[in-house]
A tleap script that builds the chain and sets N, CA, C and O, in Angstrom:
source leaprc.protein.ff14SB
mol = sequence {
  NMET LEU THR ILE LYS GLU SER ILE LEU ILE
  TYR ILE GLY PRO PRO ILE PRO SER ARG GLY
  LEU PHE GLN PHE GLY SER PHE VAL GLY ASP
  ILE PRO GLU PHE LEU GLU PRO PRO MET GLN
  VAL GLU GLU ILE ARG GLU LEU VAL VAL ASP
  VAL ASN ASN LEU VAL GLU ALA LYS LYS GLU
  LEU SER ILE VAL GLY THR GLU ASN ASN LYS
  VAL CPHE
}
set mol.1.N position { 0.833 -1.180 0.000 }
set mol.1.CA position { 0.000 0.000 0.000 }
set mol.1.C position { 0.879 1.245 0.000 }
set mol.1.O position { 1.846 1.327 0.757 }
set mol.2.N position { 0.548 2.194 -0.835 }
set mol.2.CA position { 1.300 3.436 -0.969 }
set mol.2.C position { 0.852 4.426 0.100 }
set mol.2.O position { -0.342 4.680 0.258 }
set mol.3.N position { 1.796 4.972 0.818 }
set mol.3.CA position { 1.474 6.027 1.779 }
set mol.3.C position { 2.348 7.231 1.478 }
set mol.3.O position { 3.542 7.099 1.209 }
set mol.4.N position { 1.744 8.393 1.527 }
set mol.4.CA position { 2.472 9.632 1.284 }
set mol.4.C position { 2.436 10.437 2.567 }
set mol.4.O position { 1.362 10.761 3.075 }
set mol.5.N position { 3.600 10.758 3.087 }
set mol.5.CA position { 3.671 11.473 4.351 }
set mol.5.C position { 3.621 12.975 4.153 }
set mol.5.O position { 3.316 13.708 5.094 }
set mol.6.N position { 3.914 13.452 2.954 }
set mol.6.CA position { 3.877 14.881 2.685 }
set mol.6.C position { 2.538 15.238 2.044 }
set mol.6.O position { 1.895 14.401 1.409 }
set mol.7.N position { 2.137 16.476 2.218 }
set mol.7.CA position { 0.878 16.903 1.618 }
set mol.7.C position { 1.034 17.041 0.105 }
set mol.7.O position { 2.133 17.261 -0.404 }
set mol.8.N position { -0.065 16.909 -0.588 }
set mol.8.CA position { -0.094 17.108 -2.036 }
set mol.8.C position { -0.932 18.353 -2.287 }
set mol.8.O position { -2.083 18.438 -1.858 }
set mol.9.N position { -0.342 19.318 -2.988 }
set mol.9.CA position { -1.024 20.566 -3.307 }
set mol.9.C position { -1.378 20.571 -4.782 }
set mol.9.O position { -0.627 20.054 -5.609 }
set mol.10.N position { -2.526 21.156 -5.112 }
set mol.10.CA position { -2.988 21.217 -6.502 }
set mol.10.C position { -3.404 22.648 -6.820 }
set mol.10.O position { -4.122 23.281 -6.047 }
set mol.11.N position { -2.950 23.150 -7.956 }
set mol.11.CA position { -3.340 24.474 -8.434 }
set mol.11.C position { -4.628 24.330 -9.237 }
set mol.11.O position { -4.672 23.586 -10.217 }
set mol.12.N position { -5.687 25.048 -8.819 }
set mol.12.CA position { -6.981 24.917 -9.493 }
set mol.12.C position { -7.346 26.154 -10.312 }
set mol.12.O position { -8.462 26.259 -10.820 }
set mol.13.N position { -6.420 27.072 -10.439 }
set mol.13.CA position { -6.694 28.299 -11.192 }
set mol.13.C position { -6.487 28.116 -12.679 }
set mol.13.O position { -6.190 27.017 -13.148 }
set mol.14.N position { -6.649 29.212 -13.425 }
set mol.14.CA position { -6.450 29.142 -14.874 }
set mol.14.C position { -4.968 28.936 -15.199 }
set mol.14.O position { -4.104 29.325 -14.414 }
set mol.15.N position { -4.675 28.333 -16.337 }
set mol.15.CA position { -3.270 28.109 -16.690 }
set mol.15.C position { -2.543 29.425 -16.965 }
set mol.15.O position { -3.104 30.363 -17.531 }
set mol.16.N position { -1.281 29.463 -16.548 }
set mol.16.CA position { -0.388 30.586 -16.842 }
set mol.16.C position { 0.873 29.969 -17.441 }
set mol.16.O position { 1.899 29.872 -16.768 }
set mol.17.N position { 0.797 29.548 -18.719 }
set mol.17.CA position { 1.910 28.807 -19.331 }
set mol.17.C position { 3.233 29.567 -19.321 }
set mol.17.O position { 4.293 28.952 -19.209 }
set mol.18.N position { 3.188 30.892 -19.435 }
set mol.18.CA position { 4.430 31.660 -19.453 }
set mol.18.C position { 5.198 31.536 -18.139 }
set mol.18.O position { 6.402 31.789 -18.096 }
set mol.19.N position { 4.510 31.148 -17.076 }
set mol.19.CA position { 5.137 30.966 -15.769 }
set mol.19.C position { 5.275 29.492 -15.399 }
set mol.19.O position { 5.752 29.169 -14.311 }
set mol.20.N position { 4.861 28.597 -16.296 }
set mol.20.CA position { 4.964 27.164 -16.018 }
set mol.20.C position { 3.912 26.656 -15.058 }
set mol.20.O position { 4.101 25.631 -14.404 }
set mol.21.N position { 2.792 27.376 -14.972 }
set mol.21.CA position { 1.737 27.017 -14.039 }
set mol.21.C position { 0.518 26.564 -14.828 }
set mol.21.O position { -0.035 27.320 -15.628 }
set mol.22.N position { 0.103 25.319 -14.596 }
set mol.22.CA position { -1.005 24.742 -15.342 }
set mol.22.C position { -2.093 24.274 -14.393 }
set mol.22.O position { -1.816 23.817 -13.284 }
set mol.23.N position { -3.345 24.395 -14.848 }
set mol.23.CA position { -4.468 23.985 -14.024 }
set mol.23.C position { -4.321 22.510 -13.663 }
set mol.23.O position { -4.004 21.677 -14.512 }
set mol.24.N position { -4.551 22.209 -12.416 }
set mol.24.CA position { -4.451 20.877 -11.821 }
set mol.24.C position { -3.023 20.354 -11.753 }
set mol.24.O position { -2.799 19.153 -11.601 }
set mol.25.N position { -2.045 21.278 -11.869 }
set mol.25.CA position { -0.662 20.895 -11.606 }
set mol.25.C position { -0.544 20.537 -10.138 }
set mol.25.O position { -1.101 21.231 -9.286 }
set mol.26.N position { 0.169 19.470 -9.827 }
set mol.26.CA position { 0.255 19.043 -8.434 }
set mol.26.C position { 1.702 19.081 -7.949 }
set mol.26.O position { 2.649 18.923 -8.720 }
set mol.27.N position { 1.830 19.295 -6.659 }
set mol.27.CA position { 3.132 19.431 -6.028 }
set mol.27.C position { 3.122 18.630 -4.736 }
set mol.27.O position { 2.196 18.748 -3.934 }
set mol.28.N position { 4.146 17.821 -4.536 }
set mol.28.CA position { 4.257 17.034 -3.310 }
set mol.28.C position { 5.130 17.822 -2.335 }
set mol.28.O position { 6.267 18.179 -2.642 }
set mol.29.N position { 4.578 18.082 -1.168 }
set mol.29.CA position { 5.332 18.784 -0.138 }
set mol.29.C position { 5.148 20.281 -0.195 }
set mol.29.O position { 4.432 20.845 0.632 }
set mol.30.N position { 5.775 20.939 -1.151 }
set mol.30.CA position { 5.718 22.394 -1.234 }
set mol.30.C position { 5.810 22.835 -2.691 }
set mol.30.O position { 6.084 22.037 -3.587 }
set mol.31.N position { 5.577 24.104 -2.896 }
set mol.31.CA position { 5.633 24.695 -4.239 }
set mol.31.C position { 7.099 24.718 -4.706 }
set mol.31.O position { 7.974 25.117 -3.939 }
set mol.32.N position { 7.380 24.299 -5.946 }
set mol.32.CA position { 8.750 24.343 -6.458 }
set mol.32.C position { 9.279 25.790 -6.528 }
set mol.32.O position { 8.508 26.738 -6.681 }
set mol.33.N position { 10.580 25.931 -6.414 }
set mol.33.CA position { 11.205 27.261 -6.429 }
set mol.33.C position { 10.876 28.070 -7.670 }
set mol.33.O position { 10.668 29.279 -7.569 }
set mol.34.N position { 10.821 27.442 -8.838 }
set mol.34.CA position { 10.581 28.199 -10.063 }
set mol.34.C position { 9.181 28.813 -10.093 }
set mol.34.O position { 8.921 29.704 -10.901 }
set mol.35.N position { 8.277 28.351 -9.227 }
set mol.35.CA position { 6.929 28.919 -9.167 }
set mol.35.C position { 6.765 29.944 -8.046 }
set mol.35.O position { 5.671 30.469 -7.844 }
set mol.36.N position { 7.832 30.228 -7.324 }
set mol.36.CA position { 7.738 31.209 -6.241 }
set mol.36.C position { 7.329 32.599 -6.738 }
set mol.36.O position { 6.501 33.233 -6.085 }
set mol.37.N position { 7.864 33.112 -7.864 }
set mol.37.CA position { 7.428 34.453 -8.297 }
set mol.37.C position { 5.915 34.576 -8.516 }
set mol.37.O position { 5.316 35.517 -7.994 }
set mol.38.N position { 5.268 33.669 -9.265 }
set mol.38.CA position { 3.820 33.838 -9.401 }
set mol.38.C position { 3.072 33.597 -8.095 }
set mol.38.O position { 1.975 34.125 -7.911 }
set mol.39.N position { 3.640 32.817 -7.193 }
set mol.39.CA position { 2.971 32.549 -5.917 }
set mol.39.C position { 3.004 33.756 -4.988 }
set mol.39.O position { 2.330 33.766 -3.958 }
set mol.40.N position { 3.790 34.780 -5.349 }
set mol.40.CA position { 3.802 36.010 -4.563 }
set mol.40.C position { 2.487 36.774 -4.735 }
set mol.40.O position { 2.140 37.622 -3.912 }
set mol.41.N position { 1.761 36.465 -5.812 }
set mol.41.CA position { 0.457 37.098 -6.049 }
set mol.41.C position { -0.565 36.336 -5.216 }
set mol.41.O position { -0.786 35.143 -5.423 }
set mol.42.N position { -1.183 37.035 -4.278 }
set mol.42.CA position { -2.088 36.384 -3.327 }
set mol.42.C position { -3.207 35.606 -4.008 }
set mol.42.O position { -3.559 34.512 -3.566 }
set mol.43.N position { -3.770 36.160 -5.082 }
set mol.43.CA position { -4.880 35.508 -5.769 }
set mol.43.C position { -4.464 34.169 -6.369 }
set mol.43.O position { -5.251 33.223 -6.395 }
set mol.44.N position { -3.237 34.094 -6.845 }
set mol.44.CA position { -2.742 32.831 -7.402 }
set mol.44.C position { -2.508 31.834 -6.274 }
set mol.44.O position { -2.891 30.669 -6.382 }
set mol.45.N position { -1.888 32.282 -5.208 }
set mol.45.CA position { -1.582 31.397 -4.077 }
set mol.45.C position { -2.862 30.815 -3.468 }
set mol.45.O position { -2.865 29.669 -3.019 }
set mol.46.N position { -3.954 31.599 -3.451 }
set mol.46.CA position { -5.213 31.125 -2.884 }
set mol.46.C position { -5.822 29.978 -3.684 }
set mol.46.O position { -6.663 29.237 -3.175 }
set mol.47.N position { -5.396 29.834 -4.938 }
set mol.47.CA position { -5.931 28.765 -5.779 }
set mol.47.C position { -5.072 27.498 -5.740 }
set mol.47.O position { -5.243 26.599 -6.563 }
set mol.48.N position { -4.168 27.438 -4.795 }
set mol.48.CA position { -3.404 26.221 -4.527 }
set mol.48.C position { -4.041 25.590 -3.294 }
set mol.48.O position { -4.020 26.172 -2.209 }
set mol.49.N position { -4.602 24.403 -3.464 }
set mol.49.CA position { -5.327 23.750 -2.369 }
set mol.49.C position { -4.741 22.372 -2.076 }
set mol.49.O position { -4.106 21.750 -2.928 }
set mol.50.N position { -4.967 21.923 -0.872 }
set mol.50.CA position { -4.568 20.573 -0.490 }
set mol.50.C position { -5.479 19.585 -1.220 }
set mol.50.O position { -6.668 19.853 -1.395 }
set mol.51.N position { -4.944 18.473 -1.637 }
set mol.51.CA position { -5.720 17.483 -2.381 }
set mol.51.C position { -6.948 17.024 -1.590 }
set mol.51.O position { -7.967 16.663 -2.178 }
set mol.52.N position { -6.852 17.039 -0.274 }
set mol.52.CA position { -7.985 16.634 0.556 }
set mol.52.C position { -9.151 17.619 0.468 }
set mol.52.O position { -10.281 17.267 0.807 }
set mol.53.N position { -8.893 18.833 0.022 }
set mol.53.CA position { -9.928 19.859 -0.100 }
set mol.53.C position { -10.302 20.132 -1.550 }
set mol.53.O position { -11.032 21.083 -1.828 }
set mol.54.N position { -9.817 19.320 -2.470 }
set mol.54.CA position { -10.000 19.573 -3.894 }
set mol.54.C position { -11.466 19.611 -4.316 }
set mol.54.O position { -11.874 20.532 -5.024 }
set mol.55.N position { -12.251 18.649 -3.905 }
set mol.55.CA position { -13.655 18.583 -4.336 }
set mol.55.C position { -14.409 19.828 -3.882 }
set mol.55.O position { -15.127 20.443 -4.669 }
set mol.56.N position { -14.248 20.193 -2.633 }
set mol.56.CA position { -14.942 21.371 -2.117 }
set mol.56.C position { -14.449 22.653 -2.789 }
set mol.56.O position { -15.252 23.527 -3.114 }
set mol.57.N position { -13.151 22.770 -2.998 }
set mol.57.CA position { -12.591 23.958 -3.638 }
set mol.57.C position { -13.100 24.092 -5.073 }
set mol.57.O position { -13.429 25.196 -5.508 }
set mol.58.N position { -13.166 22.987 -5.809 }
set mol.58.CA position { -13.682 23.037 -7.186 }
set mol.58.C position { -15.155 23.412 -7.192 }
set mol.58.O position { -15.607 24.144 -8.073 }
set mol.59.N position { -15.902 22.920 -6.224 }
set mol.59.CA position { -17.312 23.254 -6.130 }
set mol.59.C position { -17.477 24.759 -5.916 }
set mol.59.O position { -18.348 25.386 -6.520 }
set mol.60.N position { -16.639 25.332 -5.054 }
set mol.60.CA position { -16.693 26.766 -4.788 }
set mol.60.C position { -16.377 27.601 -6.024 }
set mol.60.O position { -16.889 28.710 -6.178 }
set mol.61.N position { -15.529 27.065 -6.909 }
set mol.61.CA position { -15.203 27.804 -8.131 }
set mol.61.C position { -16.450 28.090 -8.963 }
set mol.61.O position { -16.534 29.125 -9.624 }
set mol.62.N position { -17.411 27.182 -8.931 }
set mol.62.CA position { -18.587 27.323 -9.785 }
set mol.62.C position { -19.715 28.125 -9.132 }
set mol.62.O position { -20.723 28.407 -9.780 }
set mol.63.N position { -19.559 28.494 -7.863 }
set mol.63.CA position { -20.602 29.254 -7.177 }
set mol.63.C position { -20.228 30.732 -7.199 }
set mol.63.O position { -19.245 31.144 -6.582 }
set mol.64.N position { -21.018 31.516 -7.911 }
set mol.64.CA position { -20.755 32.951 -8.047 }
set mol.64.C position { -20.770 33.607 -6.670 }
set mol.64.O position { -21.690 33.407 -5.877 }
set mol.65.N position { -19.725 34.397 -6.404 }
set mol.65.CA position { -19.643 35.135 -5.157 }
set mol.65.C position { -18.744 34.528 -4.105 }
set mol.65.O position { -18.382 35.208 -3.145 }
set mol.66.N position { -18.364 33.241 -4.259 }
set mol.66.CA position { -17.462 32.633 -3.282 }
set mol.66.C position { -16.055 33.191 -3.494 }
set mol.66.O position { -15.745 33.724 -4.559 }
set mol.67.N position { -15.221 33.066 -2.490 }
set mol.67.CA position { -13.857 33.585 -2.592 }
set mol.67.C position { -13.101 32.952 -3.758 }
set mol.67.O position { -12.443 33.661 -4.520 }
set mol.68.N position { -13.184 31.621 -3.908 }
set mol.68.CA position { -12.478 30.964 -5.017 }
set mol.68.C position { -13.001 31.437 -6.365 }
set mol.68.O position { -12.224 31.599 -7.307 }
set mol.69.N position { -14.298 31.658 -6.469 }
set mol.69.CA position { -14.878 32.142 -7.722 }
set mol.69.C position { -14.370 33.534 -8.048 }
set mol.69.O position { -14.014 33.816 -9.192 }
set mol.70.N position { -14.334 34.400 -7.055 }
set mol.70.CA position { -13.860 35.780 -7.263 }
set mol.70.C position { -12.390 35.791 -7.685 }
set mol.70.O position { -12.003 36.525 -8.594 }
set mol.71.N position { -11.578 34.972 -7.017 }
set mol.71.CA position { -10.154 34.927 -7.310 }
set mol.71.C position { -9.899 34.353 -8.696 }
set mol.71.O position { -9.028 34.837 -9.419 }
set mol.72.N position { -10.651 33.328 -9.069 }
set mol.72.CA position { -10.471 32.690 -10.369 }
set mol.72.C position { -10.735 33.704 -11.474 }
set mol.72.O position { -10.638 33.369 -12.655 }
savepdb mol mol.pdb
quit
């Protein structure tokens, strides 16, 4: 059985190919160094969620007025 001790983060925002950031890109543990510049933007950072919260976060994207919807 596979066990992962580090958290898995997923970016649920729109793709930003010029920065190497793609929707549903996943990261084990922490955000890679090359993505630190775009992560300085609060709105982008808010769209990085823990995999355990993915379903709820995606649901919020589709509800007008929620924080994730506004940020997206």
